[in-house]
All heavy atoms as TSV, in Angstrom:
chain	resi	resn	atom	element	x	y	z
A	1	GLU	N	N	48.449	-133.730	-13.209
A	1	GLU	CA	C	48.218	-135.143	-13.506
A	1	GLU	C	C	47.150	-135.728	-12.585
A	1	GLU	O	O	46.326	-136.508	-13.027
A	1	GLU	CB	C	49.518	-135.920	-13.392
A	1	GLU	CG	C	49.374	-137.316	-13.975
A	1	GLU	CD	C	50.704	-138.009	-14.089
A	1	GLU	OE1	O	51.570	-137.473	-14.795
A	1	GLU	OE2	O	50.844	-139.044	-13.455
A	2	MET	N	N	47.185	-135.358	-11.307
A	2	MET	CA	C	46.159	-135.845	-10.383
A	2	MET	C	C	44.787	-135.341	-10.792
A	2	MET	O	O	43.796	-136.051	-10.653
A	2	MET	CB	C	46.467	-135.409	-8.945
A	2	MET	CG	C	47.594	-136.187	-8.314
A	2	MET	SD	S	47.970	-135.627	-6.646
A	2	MET	CE	C	46.435	-135.937	-5.807
A	3	GLU	N	N	44.764	-134.117	-11.327
A	3	GLU	CA	C	43.507	-133.538	-11.778
A	3	GLU	C	C	42.911	-134.350	-12.923
A	3	GLU	O	O	41.713	-134.633	-12.936
A	3	GLU	CB	C	43.747	-132.095	-12.221
A	3	GLU	CG	C	42.518	-131.256	-12.258
A	3	GLU	CD	C	42.861	-129.802	-12.516
A	3	GLU	OE1	O	43.496	-129.180	-11.640
A	3	GLU	OE2	O	42.491	-129.308	-13.595
A	4	SER	N	N	43.729	-134.756	-13.880
A	4	SER	CA	C	43.220	-135.535	-15.005
A	4	SER	C	C	42.818	-136.944	-14.564
A	4	SER	O	O	41.858	-137.499	-15.093
A	4	SER	CB	C	44.226	-135.588	-16.146
A	4	SER	OG	O	45.396	-136.269	-15.762
A	5	ALA	N	N	43.510	-137.510	-13.605
A	5	ALA	CA	C	43.128	-138.823	-13.084
A	5	ALA	C	C	41.772	-138.734	-12.388
A	5	ALA	O	O	40.924	-139.619	-12.546
A	5	ALA	CB	C	44.189	-139.355	-12.121
A	6	GLU	N	N	41.555	-137.662	-11.646
A	6	GLU	CA	C	40.265	-137.454	-10.973
A	6	GLU	C	C	39.158	-137.256	-12.000
A	6	GLU	O	O	38.059	-137.793	-11.862
A	6	GLU	CB	C	40.346	-136.253	-10.030
A	6	GLU	CG	C	39.032	-135.868	-9.390
A	6	GLU	CD	C	38.433	-136.920	-8.487
A	6	GLU	OE1	O	39.136	-137.871	-8.093
A	6	GLU	OE2	O	37.227	-136.799	-8.161
A	7	LYS	N	N	39.463	-136.525	-13.054
A	7	LYS	CA	C	38.481	-136.291	-14.121
A	7	LYS	C	C	38.100	-137.611	-14.792
A	7	LYS	O	O	36.929	-137.885	-15.012
A	7	LYS	CB	C	39.051	-135.305	-15.138
A	7	LYS	CG	C	38.049	-134.822	-16.142
A	7	LYS	CD	C	38.653	-133.734	-17.017
A	7	LYS	CE	C	37.627	-133.180	-17.959
A	7	LYS	NZ	N	38.167	-132.098	-18.791
A	8	ARG	N	N	39.100	-138.436	-15.094
A	8	ARG	CA	C	38.827	-139.750	-15.705
A	8	ARG	C	C	37.982	-140.622	-14.781
A	8	ARG	O	O	37.076	-141.317	-15.223
A	8	ARG	CB	C	40.136	-140.459	-16.054
A	8	ARG	CG	C	40.808	-139.915	-17.302
A	8	ARG	CD	C	41.933	-140.823	-17.786
A	8	ARG	NE	N	42.958	-141.047	-16.783
A	8	ARG	CZ	C	44.008	-140.262	-16.584
A	8	ARG	NH1	N	44.172	-139.187	-17.330
A	8	ARG	NH2	N	44.902	-140.554	-15.667
A	9	ARG	N	N	38.273	-140.569	-13.475
A	9	ARG	CA	C	37.510	-141.364	-12.519
A	9	ARG	C	C	36.049	-140.906	-12.487
A	9	ARG	O	O	35.134	-141.724	-12.481
A	9	ARG	CB	C	38.127	-141.251	-11.120
A	9	ARG	CG	C	37.472	-142.165	-10.098
A	9	ARG	CD	C	37.763	-141.776	-8.662
A	9	ARG	NE	N	37.242	-140.463	-8.286
A	9	ARG	CZ	C	35.940	-140.179	-8.086
A	9	ARG	NH1	N	35.030	-141.102	-8.251
A	9	ARG	NH2	N	35.566	-138.963	-7.733
A	10	ARG	N	N	35.846	-139.586	-12.486
A	10	ARG	CA	C	34.483	-139.051	-12.465
A	10	ARG	C	C	33.721	-139.400	-13.739
A	10	ARG	O	O	32.530	-139.719	-13.693
A	10	ARG	CB	C	34.520	-137.543	-12.250
A	10	ARG	CG	C	34.934	-137.164	-10.831
A	10	ARG	CD	C	35.032	-135.675	-10.615
A	10	ARG	NE	N	33.754	-135.042	-10.869
A	10	ARG	CZ	C	33.612	-133.797	-11.322
A	10	ARG	NH1	N	34.671	-133.060	-11.573
A	10	ARG	NH2	N	32.414	-133.286	-11.517
A	11	ILE	N	N	34.404	-139.344	-14.883
A	11	ILE	CA	C	33.763	-139.705	-16.152
A	11	ILE	C	C	33.376	-141.182	-16.139
A	11	ILE	O	O	32.255	-141.539	-16.508
A	11	ILE	CB	C	34.682	-139.382	-17.348
A	11	ILE	CG1	C	34.791	-137.865	-17.520
A	11	ILE	CG2	C	34.188	-140.047	-18.632
A	11	ILE	CD1	C	35.861	-137.413	-18.493
A	12	ALA	N	N	34.282	-142.035	-15.712
A	12	ALA	CA	C	33.996	-143.477	-15.653
A	12	ALA	C	C	32.825	-143.757	-14.719
A	12	ALA	O	O	31.954	-144.580	-15.035
A	12	ALA	CB	C	35.234	-144.246	-15.207
A	13	ALA	N	N	32.781	-143.072	-13.574
A	13	ALA	CA	C	31.691	-143.271	-12.621
A	13	ALA	C	C	30.357	-142.824	-13.221
A	13	ALA	O	O	29.332	-143.489	-13.059
A	13	ALA	CB	C	31.982	-142.527	-11.323
A	14	ALA	N	N	30.364	-141.694	-13.930
A	14	ALA	CA	C	29.139	-141.197	-14.558
A	14	ALA	C	C	28.688	-142.129	-15.677
A	14	ALA	O	O	27.494	-142.431	-15.807
A	14	ALA	CB	C	29.351	-139.783	-15.087
A	15	LEU	N	N	29.618	-142.621	-16.482
A	15	LEU	CA	C	29.272	-143.559	-17.555
A	15	LEU	C	C	28.700	-144.859	-16.993
A	15	LEU	O	O	27.807	-145.461	-17.588
A	15	LEU	CB	C	30.490	-143.860	-18.432
A	15	LEU	CG	C	30.927	-142.759	-19.388
A	15	LEU	CD1	C	32.238	-143.123	-20.053
A	15	LEU	CD2	C	29.849	-142.469	-20.430
A	16	ALA	N	N	29.187	-145.272	-15.829
A	16	ALA	CA	C	28.710	-146.510	-15.208
A	16	ALA	C	C	27.239	-146.408	-14.788
A	16	ALA	O	O	26.568	-147.436	-14.633
A	16	ALA	CB	C	29.576	-146.869	-14.008
A	17	LYS	N	N	26.737	-145.202	-14.618
A	17	LYS	CA	C	25.338	-145.005	-14.231
A	17	LYS	C	C	24.378	-145.151	-15.414
A	17	LYS	O	O	23.175	-145.266	-15.224
A	17	LYS	CB	C	25.139	-143.614	-13.617
A	17	LYS	CG	C	25.982	-143.353	-12.399
A	17	LYS	CD	C	25.512	-144.136	-11.218
A	17	LYS	CE	C	26.294	-143.737	-9.976
A	17	LYS	NZ	N	25.892	-144.497	-8.817
A	18	LEU	N	N	24.912	-145.147	-16.620
A	18	LEU	CA	C	24.081	-145.257	-17.822
A	18	LEU	C	C	23.804	-146.717	-18.149
A	18	LEU	O	O	24.577	-147.604	-17.794
A	18	LEU	CB	C	24.790	-144.607	-19.010
A	18	LEU	CG	C	25.207	-143.144	-18.866
A	18	LEU	CD1	C	25.943	-142.704	-20.123
A	18	LEU	CD2	C	24.028	-142.254	-18.577
A	19	SER	N	N	22.727	-146.949	-18.887
A	19	SER	CA	C	22.480	-148.302	-19.392
A	19	SER	C	C	23.542	-148.606	-20.450
A	19	SER	O	O	24.185	-147.694	-20.990
A	19	SER	CB	C	21.084	-148.399	-20.005
A	19	SER	OG	O	21.028	-147.697	-21.236
A	20	GLU	N	N	23.712	-149.850	-20.760
A	20	GLU	CA	C	24.691	-150.244	-21.779
A	20	GLU	C	C	24.384	-149.558	-23.113
A	20	GLU	O	O	25.281	-149.063	-23.791
A	20	GLU	CB	C	24.704	-151.762	-21.952
A	20	GLU	CG	C	25.636	-152.251	-23.042
A	20	GLU	CD	C	27.096	-151.842	-22.837
A	20	GLU	OE1	O	27.552	-151.826	-21.682
A	20	GLU	OE2	O	27.775	-151.527	-23.839
A	21	THR	N	N	23.114	-149.510	-23.476
A	21	THR	CA	C	22.709	-148.869	-24.732
A	21	THR	C	C	23.016	-147.384	-24.702
A	21	THR	O	O	23.583	-146.843	-25.663
A	21	THR	CB	C	21.202	-149.089	-24.985
A	21	THR	OG1	O	20.961	-150.496	-25.063
A	21	THR	CG2	C	20.749	-148.419	-26.267
A	22	GLN	N	N	22.678	-146.706	-23.613
A	22	GLN	CA	C	22.967	-145.276	-23.502
A	22	GLN	C	C	24.465	-145.011	-23.555
A	22	GLN	O	O	24.911	-144.096	-24.238
A	22	GLN	CB	C	22.398	-144.715	-22.202
A	22	GLN	CG	C	20.903	-144.594	-22.186
A	22	GLN	CD	C	20.397	-144.107	-20.850
A	22	GLN	OE1	O	20.919	-144.480	-19.800
A	22	GLN	NE2	N	19.377	-143.270	-20.880
A	23	ARG	N	N	25.233	-145.827	-22.849
A	23	ARG	CA	C	26.692	-145.657	-22.824
A	23	ARG	C	C	27.268	-145.829	-24.221
A	23	ARG	O	O	28.053	-145.009	-24.690
A	23	ARG	CB	C	27.301	-146.667	-21.843
A	23	ARG	CG	C	28.786	-146.533	-21.641
A	23	ARG	CD	C	29.340	-147.378	-20.509
A	23	ARG	NE	N	28.710	-148.656	-20.281
A	23	ARG	CZ	C	27.830	-148.925	-19.278
A	23	ARG	NH1	N	27.499	-147.993	-18.415
A	23	ARG	NH2	N	27.309	-150.111	-19.157
A	24	ARG	N	N	26.851	-146.889	-24.907
A	24	ARG	CA	C	27.355	-147.163	-26.260
A	24	ARG	C	C	27.024	-146.004	-27.198
A	24	ARG	O	O	27.886	-145.517	-27.937
A	24	ARG	CB	C	26.736	-148.467	-26.779
A	24	ARG	CG	C	27.194	-148.859	-28.162
A	24	ARG	CD	C	26.539	-150.134	-28.671
A	24	ARG	NE	N	25.105	-149.966	-28.857
A	24	ARG	CZ	C	24.165	-150.570	-28.110
A	24	ARG	NH1	N	24.493	-151.386	-27.139
A	24	ARG	NH2	N	22.887	-150.358	-28.341
A	25	ARG	N	N	25.791	-145.534	-27.150
A	25	ARG	CA	C	25.371	-144.454	-28.038
A	25	ARG	C	C	26.073	-143.140	-27.713
A	25	ARG	O	O	26.481	-142.417	-28.628
A	25	ARG	CB	C	23.857	-144.283	-27.975
A	25	ARG	CG	C	23.128	-145.437	-28.629
A	25	ARG	CD	C	21.641	-145.352	-28.452
A	25	ARG	NE	N	20.982	-146.447	-29.170
A	25	ARG	CZ	C	19.698	-146.743	-29.038
A	25	ARG	NH1	N	18.926	-146.023	-28.239
A	25	ARG	NH2	N	19.189	-147.748	-29.717
A	26	LEU	N	N	26.223	-142.834	-26.441
A	26	LEU	CA	C	26.899	-141.598	-26.057
A	26	LEU	C	C	28.366	-141.636	-26.481
A	26	LEU	O	O	28.906	-140.635	-26.969
A	26	LEU	CB	C	26.777	-141.387	-24.547
A	26	LEU	CG	C	27.036	-139.981	-24.029
A	26	LEU	CD1	C	26.112	-138.971	-24.687
A	26	LEU	CD2	C	26.872	-139.939	-22.525
A	27	LEU	N	N	29.003	-142.785	-26.353
A	27	LEU	CA	C	30.398	-142.912	-26.781
A	27	LEU	C	C	30.539	-142.808	-28.299
A	27	LEU	O	O	31.499	-142.212	-28.794
A	27	LEU	CB	C	31.008	-144.212	-26.254
A	27	LEU	CG	C	31.216	-144.251	-24.736
A	27	LEU	CD1	C	31.650	-145.644	-24.288
A	27	LEU	CD2	C	32.207	-143.194	-24.287
A	28	MET	N	N	29.570	-143.355	-29.035
A	28	MET	CA	C	29.601	-143.210	-30.498
A	28	MET	C	C	29.438	-141.742	-30.881
A	28	MET	O	O	30.120	-141.252	-31.787
A	28	MET	CB	C	28.514	-144.062	-31.163
A	28	MET	CG	C	28.844	-145.532	-31.218
A	28	MET	SD	S	27.754	-146.462	-32.328
A	28	MET	CE	C	26.328	-146.685	-31.277
A	29	LEU	N	N	28.551	-141.049	-30.185
A	29	LEU	CA	C	28.357	-139.623	-30.434
A	29	LEU	C	C	29.649	-138.866	-30.133
A	29	LEU	O	O	30.075	-138.006	-30.910
A	29	LEU	CB	C	27.207	-139.100	-29.577
A	29	LEU	CG	C	26.742	-137.683	-29.850
A	29	LEU	CD1	C	26.034	-137.607	-31.208
A	29	LEU	CD2	C	25.806	-137.212	-28.746
A	30	ALA	N	N	30.298	-139.195	-29.027
A	30	ALA	CA	C	31.565	-138.555	-28.651
A	30	ALA	C	C	32.661	-138.852	-29.676
A	30	ALA	O	O	33.566	-138.036	-29.866
A	30	ALA	CB	C	31.999	-139.027	-27.262
A	31	ASP	N	N	32.568	-139.997	-30.341
A	31	ASP	CA	C	33.542	-140.348	-31.376
A	31	ASP	C	C	33.271	-139.643	-32.705
A	31	ASP	O	O	33.993	-139.845	-33.675
A	31	ASP	CB	C	33.561	-141.864	-31.607
A	31	ASP	CG	C	34.356	-142.600	-30.556
A	31	ASP	OD1	O	35.188	-141.964	-29.873
A	31	ASP	OD2	O	34.158	-143.825	-30.421
A	32	GLY	N	N	32.196	-138.850	-32.749
A	32	GLY	CA	C	31.943	-138.056	-33.937
A	32	GLY	C	C	30.822	-138.531	-34.836
A	32	GLY	O	O	30.564	-137.912	-35.874
A	33	LEU	N	N	30.153	-139.608	-34.467
A	33	LEU	CA	C	29.038	-140.071	-35.292
A	33	LEU	C	C	27.816	-139.198	-35.034
A	33	LEU	O	O	27.600	-138.720	-33.923
A	33	LEU	CB	C	28.686	-141.523	-34.968
A	33	LEU	CG	C	29.734	-142.572	-35.318
A	33	LEU	CD1	C	29.267	-143.947	-34.872
A	33	LEU	CD2	C	30.026	-142.573	-36.801
A	34	SER	N	N	27.007	-139.015	-36.047
A	34	SER	CA	C	25.759	-138.277	-35.886
A	34	SER	C	C	24.704	-139.219	-35.308
A	34	SER	O	O	24.834	-140.451	-35.365
A	34	SER	CB	C	25.277	-137.742	-37.235
A	34	SER	OG	O	24.865	-138.812	-38.069
A	35	VAL	N	N	23.652	-138.635	-34.787
A	35	VAL	CA	C	22.548	-139.443	-34.259
A	35	VAL	C	C	21.961	-140.284	-35.387
A	35	VAL	O	O	21.647	-141.464	-35.209
A	35	VAL	CB	C	21.465	-138.549	-33.611
A	35	VAL	CG1	C	20.270	-139.376	-33.174
A	35	VAL	CG2	C	22.041	-137.768	-32.438
A	36	ARG	N	N	21.860	-139.687	-36.546
A	36	ARG	CA	C	21.313	-140.419	-37.700
A	36	ARG	C	C	22.179	-141.632	-38.046
A	36	ARG	O	O	21.673	-142.717	-38.326
A	36	ARG	CB	C	21.209	-139.470	-38.904
A	36	ARG	CG	C	20.385	-140.028	-40.024
A	36	ARG	CD	C	19.953	-138.965	-41.019
A	36	ARG	NE	N	19.282	-137.808	-40.469
A	36	ARG	CZ	C	18.018	-137.773	-40.022
A	36	ARG	NH1	N	17.287	-138.862	-40.060
A	36	ARG	NH2	N	17.492	-136.665	-39.546
A	37	GLU	N	N	23.509	-141.463	-38.001
A	37	GLU	CA	C	24.416	-142.579	-38.306
A	37	GLU	C	C	24.325	-143.664	-37.228
A	37	GLU	O	O	24.363	-144.852	-37.542
A	37	GLU	CB	C	25.850	-142.077	-38.444
A	37	GLU	CG	C	26.862	-143.166	-38.750
A	37	GLU	CD	C	26.596	-143.929	-40.045
A	37	GLU	OE1	O	25.965	-143.374	-40.967
A	37	GLU	OE2	O	27.018	-145.108	-40.129
A	38	ILE	N	N	24.204	-143.264	-35.985
A	38	ILE	CA	C	24.057	-144.241	-34.896
A	38	ILE	C	C	22.774	-145.045	-35.109
A	38	ILE	O	O	22.777	-146.279	-35.002
A	38	ILE	CB	C	24.068	-143.544	-33.521
A	38	ILE	CG1	C	25.431	-142.900	-33.260
A	38	ILE	CG2	C	23.710	-144.539	-32.409
A	38	ILE	CD1	C	25.453	-141.932	-32.085
A	39	ALA	N	N	21.689	-144.360	-35.420
A	39	ALA	CA	C	20.414	-145.045	-35.679
A	39	ALA	C	C	20.542	-146.007	-36.846
A	39	ALA	O	O	20.054	-147.148	-36.786
A	39	ALA	CB	C	19.318	-144.014	-35.948
A	40	ARG	N	N	21.230	-145.572	-37.888
A	40	ARG	CA	C	21.415	-146.429	-39.061
A	40	ARG	C	C	22.242	-147.663	-38.702
A	40	ARG	O	O	21.894	-148.783	-39.081
A	40	ARG	CB	C	22.092	-145.622	-40.173
A	40	ARG	CG	C	22.090	-146.297	-41.511
A	40	ARG	CD	C	22.627	-145.460	-42.668
A	40	ARG	NE	N	23.316	-144.232	-42.349
A	40	ARG	CZ	C	22.801	-143.000	-42.540
A	40	ARG	NH1	N	21.596	-142.846	-43.038
A	40	ARG	NH2	N	23.503	-141.927	-42.237
A	41	ARG	N	N	23.329	-147.484	-37.950
A	41	ARG	CA	C	24.180	-148.614	-37.554
A	41	ARG	C	C	23.441	-149.615	-36.678
A	41	ARG	O	O	23.702	-150.818	-36.747
A	41	ARG	CB	C	25.415	-148.127	-36.802
A	41	ARG	CG	C	26.436	-147.488	-37.688
A	41	ARG	CD	C	27.651	-147.098	-36.908
A	41	ARG	NE	N	28.647	-146.506	-37.786
A	41	ARG	CZ	C	29.920	-146.442	-37.512
A	41	ARG	NH1	N	30.375	-146.910	-36.368
A	41	ARG	NH2	N	30.758	-145.896	-38.362
A	42	GLU	N	N	22.539	-149.102	-35.822
A	42	GLU	CA	C	21.807	-149.985	-34.913
A	42	GLU	C	C	20.472	-150.439	-35.488
A	42	GLU	O	O	19.743	-151.189	-34.840
A	42	GLU	CB	C	21.586	-149.275	-33.576
A	42	GLU	CG	C	22.882	-149.008	-32.846
A	42	GLU	CD	C	22.667	-148.505	-31.441
A	42	GLU	OE1	O	21.527	-148.111	-31.087
A	42	GLU	OE2	O	23.652	-148.517	-30.677
A	43	ASN	N	N	20.175	-149.985	-36.705
A	43	ASN	CA	C	18.910	-150.316	-37.359
A	43	ASN	C	C	17.714	-149.962	-36.469
A	43	ASN	O	O	16.804	-150.762	-36.274
A	43	ASN	CB	C	18.876	-151.796	-37.768
A	43	ASN	CG	C	17.807	-152.074	-38.794
A	43	ASN	OD1	O	17.466	-151.209	-39.597
A	43	ASN	ND2	N	17.260	-153.268	-38.752
A	44	LYS	N	N	17.782	-148.750	-35.911
A	44	LYS	CA	C	16.739	-148.254	-35.015
A	44	LYS	C	C	16.183	-146.950	-35.556
A	44	LYS	O	O	16.811	-146.266	-36.363
A	44	LYS	CB	C	17.285	-148.004	-33.603
A	44	LYS	CG	C	17.865	-149.212	-32.929
A	44	LYS	CD	C	16.789	-150.189	-32.559
A	44	LYS	CE	C	17.368	-151.380	-31.834
A	44	LYS	NZ	N	16.419	-152.422	-31.622
A	45	ASP	N	N	15.008	-146.583	-35.076
A	45	ASP	CA	C	14.358	-145.335	-35.452
A	45	ASP	C	C	15.159	-144.145	-34.927
A	45	ASP	O	O	15.622	-144.157	-33.780
A	45	ASP	CB	C	12.939	-145.329	-34.874
A	45	ASP	CG	C	12.186	-144.077	-35.209
A	45	ASP	OD1	O	11.900	-143.875	-36.406
A	45	ASP	OD2	O	11.892	-143.297	-34.274
A	46	PHE	N	N	15.311	-143.113	-35.765
A	46	PHE	CA	C	16.068	-141.921	-35.386
A	46	PHE	C	C	15.564	-141.330	-34.081
A	46	PHE	O	O	16.347	-140.999	-33.189
A	46	PHE	CB	C	15.989	-140.874	-36.509
A	46	PHE	CG	C	16.556	-139.539	-36.126
A	46	PHE	CD1	C	17.920	-139.299	-36.230
A	46	PHE	CD2	C	15.729	-138.533	-35.638
A	46	PHE	CE1	C	18.454	-138.070	-35.865
A	46	PHE	CE2	C	16.264	-137.300	-35.266
A	46	PHE	CZ	C	17.625	-137.075	-35.383
A	47	LYS	N	N	14.243	-141.184	-33.961
A	47	LYS	CA	C	13.666	-140.532	-32.785
A	47	LYS	C	C	13.992	-141.292	-31.504
A	47	LYS	O	O	14.319	-140.679	-30.481
A	47	LYS	CB	C	12.150	-140.379	-32.947
A	47	LYS	CG	C	11.522	-139.603	-31.821
A	47	LYS	CD	C	10.053	-139.376	-32.045
A	47	LYS	CE	C	9.489	-138.604	-30.858
A	47	LYS	NZ	N	8.078	-138.359	-30.985
A	48	SER	N	N	13.922	-142.612	-31.531
A	48	SER	CA	C	14.211	-143.383	-30.316
A	48	SER	C	C	15.687	-143.274	-29.929
A	48	SER	O	O	16.024	-143.173	-28.744
A	48	SER	CB	C	13.797	-144.846	-30.466
A	48	SER	OG	O	14.555	-145.489	-31.454
A	49	VAL	N	N	16.573	-143.239	-30.912
A	49	VAL	CA	C	18.003	-143.074	-30.628
A	49	VAL	C	C	18.269	-141.667	-30.105
A	49	VAL	O	O	18.993	-141.489	-29.125
A	49	VAL	CB	C	18.857	-143.380	-31.891
A	49	VAL	CG1	C	20.322	-143.031	-31.657
A	49	VAL	CG2	C	18.714	-144.845	-32.278
A	50	TYR	N	N	17.645	-140.675	-30.716
A	50	TYR	CA	C	17.804	-139.295	-30.267
A	50	TYR	C	C	17.362	-139.152	-28.809
A	50	TYR	O	O	18.070	-138.570	-27.982
A	50	TYR	CB	C	16.991	-138.362	-31.169
A	50	TYR	CG	C	17.008	-136.931	-30.697
A	50	TYR	CD1	C	18.076	-136.096	-30.997
A	50	TYR	CD2	C	15.948	-136.418	-29.940
A	50	TYR	CE1	C	18.104	-134.780	-30.552
A	50	TYR	CE2	C	15.971	-135.113	-29.496
A	50	TYR	CZ	C	17.044	-134.296	-29.802
A	50	TYR	OH	O	17.068	-133.001	-29.357
A	51	GLU	N	N	16.190	-139.692	-28.479
A	51	GLU	CA	C	15.670	-139.596	-27.114
A	51	GLU	C	C	16.558	-140.344	-26.121
A	51	GLU	O	O	16.781	-139.888	-25.000
A	51	GLU	CB	C	14.241	-140.102	-27.059
A	51	GLU	CG	C	13.271	-139.162	-27.758
A	51	GLU	CD	C	11.870	-139.718	-27.907
A	51	GLU	OE1	O	11.641	-140.896	-27.567
A	51	GLU	OE2	O	10.999	-138.960	-28.379
A	52	SER	N	N	17.082	-141.477	-26.534
A	52	SER	CA	C	17.989	-142.253	-25.688
A	52	SER	C	C	19.255	-141.458	-25.384
A	52	SER	O	O	19.719	-141.412	-24.238
A	52	SER	CB	C	18.348	-143.569	-26.395
A	52	SER	OG	O	19.374	-144.241	-25.731
A	53	ILE	N	N	19.803	-140.803	-26.400
A	53	ILE	CA	C	21.020	-140.018	-26.228
A	53	ILE	C	C	20.751	-138.794	-25.355
A	53	ILE	O	O	21.555	-138.468	-24.470
A	53	ILE	CB	C	21.622	-139.628	-27.593
A	53	ILE	CG1	C	22.204	-140.877	-28.271
A	53	ILE	CG2	C	22.688	-138.543	-27.440
A	53	ILE	CD1	C	22.641	-140.675	-29.706
A	54	GLU	N	N	19.638	-138.121	-25.572
A	54	GLU	CA	C	19.305	-136.955	-24.748
A	54	GLU	C	C	19.140	-137.357	-23.284
A	54	GLU	O	O	19.613	-136.667	-22.384
A	54	GLU	CB	C	18.038	-136.272	-25.272
A	54	GLU	CG	C	18.249	-135.542	-26.580
A	54	GLU	CD	C	19.343	-134.492	-26.504
A	54	GLU	OE1	O	19.274	-133.614	-25.632
A	54	GLU	OE2	O	20.281	-134.555	-27.321
A	55	SER	N	N	18.498	-138.480	-23.050
A	55	SER	CA	C	18.335	-138.990	-21.685
A	55	SER	C	C	19.695	-139.334	-21.077
A	55	SER	O	O	19.957	-139.045	-19.904
A	55	SER	CB	C	17.429	-140.220	-21.707
A	55	SER	OG	O	17.309	-140.777	-20.437
A	56	ALA	N	N	20.562	-139.926	-21.872
A	56	ALA	CA	C	21.910	-140.281	-21.402
A	56	ALA	C	C	22.699	-139.028	-21.040
A	56	ALA	O	O	23.403	-139.002	-20.027
A	56	ALA	CB	C	22.651	-141.077	-22.479
A	57	LYS	N	N	22.586	-137.989	-21.850
A	57	LYS	CA	C	23.293	-136.731	-21.565
A	57	LYS	C	C	22.840	-136.146	-20.234
A	57	LYS	O	O	23.657	-135.716	-19.417
A	57	LYS	CB	C	23.035	-135.702	-22.670
A	57	LYS	CG	C	23.744	-135.970	-23.968
A	57	LYS	CD	C	23.345	-134.879	-24.953
A	57	LYS	CE	C	23.873	-135.074	-26.324
A	57	LYS	NZ	N	23.415	-134.019	-27.253
A	58	LYS	N	N	21.527	-136.136	-20.005
A	58	LYS	CA	C	20.982	-135.591	-18.757
A	58	LYS	C	C	21.452	-136.409	-17.559
A	58	LYS	O	O	21.861	-135.866	-16.531
A	58	LYS	CB	C	19.459	-135.554	-18.817
A	58	LYS	CG	C	18.925	-134.486	-19.733
A	58	LYS	CD	C	17.423	-134.543	-19.820
A	58	LYS	CE	C	16.924	-133.570	-20.881
A	58	LYS	NZ	N	15.503	-133.724	-21.122
A	59	LYS	N	N	21.384	-137.727	-17.701
A	59	LYS	CA	C	21.802	-138.603	-16.605
A	59	LYS	C	C	23.298	-138.444	-16.340
A	59	LYS	O	O	23.731	-138.359	-15.194
A	59	LYS	CB	C	21.481	-140.062	-16.939
A	59	LYS	CG	C	21.631	-141.005	-15.765
A	59	LYS	CD	C	21.442	-142.457	-16.146
A	59	LYS	CE	C	20.031	-142.829	-16.433
A	59	LYS	NZ	N	19.878	-144.291	-16.643
A	60	PHE	N	N	24.090	-138.367	-17.401
A	60	PHE	CA	C	25.539	-138.206	-17.259
A	60	PHE	C	C	25.864	-136.929	-16.500
A	60	PHE	O	O	26.680	-136.936	-15.574
A	60	PHE	CB	C	26.207	-138.191	-18.641
A	60	PHE	CG	C	27.707	-138.075	-18.587
A	60	PHE	CD1	C	28.501	-139.195	-18.494
A	60	PHE	CD2	C	28.316	-136.825	-18.609
A	60	PHE	CE1	C	29.888	-139.094	-18.435
A	60	PHE	CE2	C	29.698	-136.708	-18.543
A	60	PHE	CZ	C	30.472	-137.838	-18.460
A	61	THR	N	N	25.216	-135.822	-16.878
A	61	THR	CA	C	25.527	-134.550	-16.230
A	61	THR	C	C	25.079	-134.527	-14.761
A	61	THR	O	O	25.686	-133.834	-13.954
A	61	THR	CB	C	24.926	-133.343	-16.979
A	61	THR	OG1	O	23.519	-133.510	-17.108
A	61	THR	CG2	C	25.554	-133.193	-18.350
A	62	ARG	N	N	24.064	-135.302	-14.406
A	62	ARG	CA	C	23.650	-135.382	-13.004
A	62	ARG	C	C	24.735	-136.035	-12.158
A	62	ARG	O	O	24.915	-135.683	-10.993
A	62	ARG	CB	C	22.362	-136.208	-12.867
A	62	ARG	CG	C	21.117	-135.405	-13.039
A	62	ARG	CD	C	19.897	-136.077	-12.445
A	62	ARG	NE	N	19.779	-137.500	-12.658
A	62	ARG	CZ	C	19.101	-138.075	-13.635
A	62	ARG	NH1	N	18.456	-137.335	-14.520
A	62	ARG	NH2	N	19.027	-139.373	-13.733
A	63	PHE	N	N	25.451	-136.996	-12.736
A	63	PHE	CA	C	26.453	-137.737	-11.972
A	63	PHE	C	C	27.873	-137.214	-12.178
A	63	PHE	O	O	28.791	-137.611	-11.473
A	63	PHE	CB	C	26.400	-139.233	-12.308
A	63	PHE	CG	C	25.124	-139.864	-11.849
A	63	PHE	CD1	C	24.117	-140.172	-12.734
A	63	PHE	CD2	C	24.931	-140.139	-10.490
A	63	PHE	CE1	C	22.942	-140.752	-12.299
A	63	PHE	CE2	C	23.752	-140.709	-10.052
A	63	PHE	CZ	C	22.764	-141.014	-10.952
A	64	TYR	N	N	28.069	-136.335	-13.138
A	64	TYR	CA	C	29.400	-135.774	-13.385
A	64	TYR	C	C	29.442	-134.401	-12.859
A	64	TYR	O	O	29.928	-133.794	-12.163
A	64	TYR	CB	C	29.738	-135.765	-14.872
A	64	TYR	CG	C	31.124	-135.247	-15.151
A	64	TYR	CD1	C	32.227	-136.035	-14.902
A	64	TYR	CD2	C	31.330	-133.969	-15.630
A	64	TYR	CE1	C	33.510	-135.564	-15.141
A	64	TYR	CE2	C	32.590	-133.489	-15.878
A	64	TYR	CZ	C	33.676	-134.289	-15.639
A	64	TYR	OH	O	34.938	-133.818	-15.876
């Protein structure tokens, strides 16, 4: 149980390092939405959403 609490704390800390947009998009991706669906929901270009998510993944892994 302590291990899972530590894991949750580390995830929250890593998510806090992301911009609000990156955090929102990464969480939508984690919830099962495709990049294309996220772009459609936000009325944004696929490429810009894809690049934002890739940047968020890299930043997240640096802090997690």
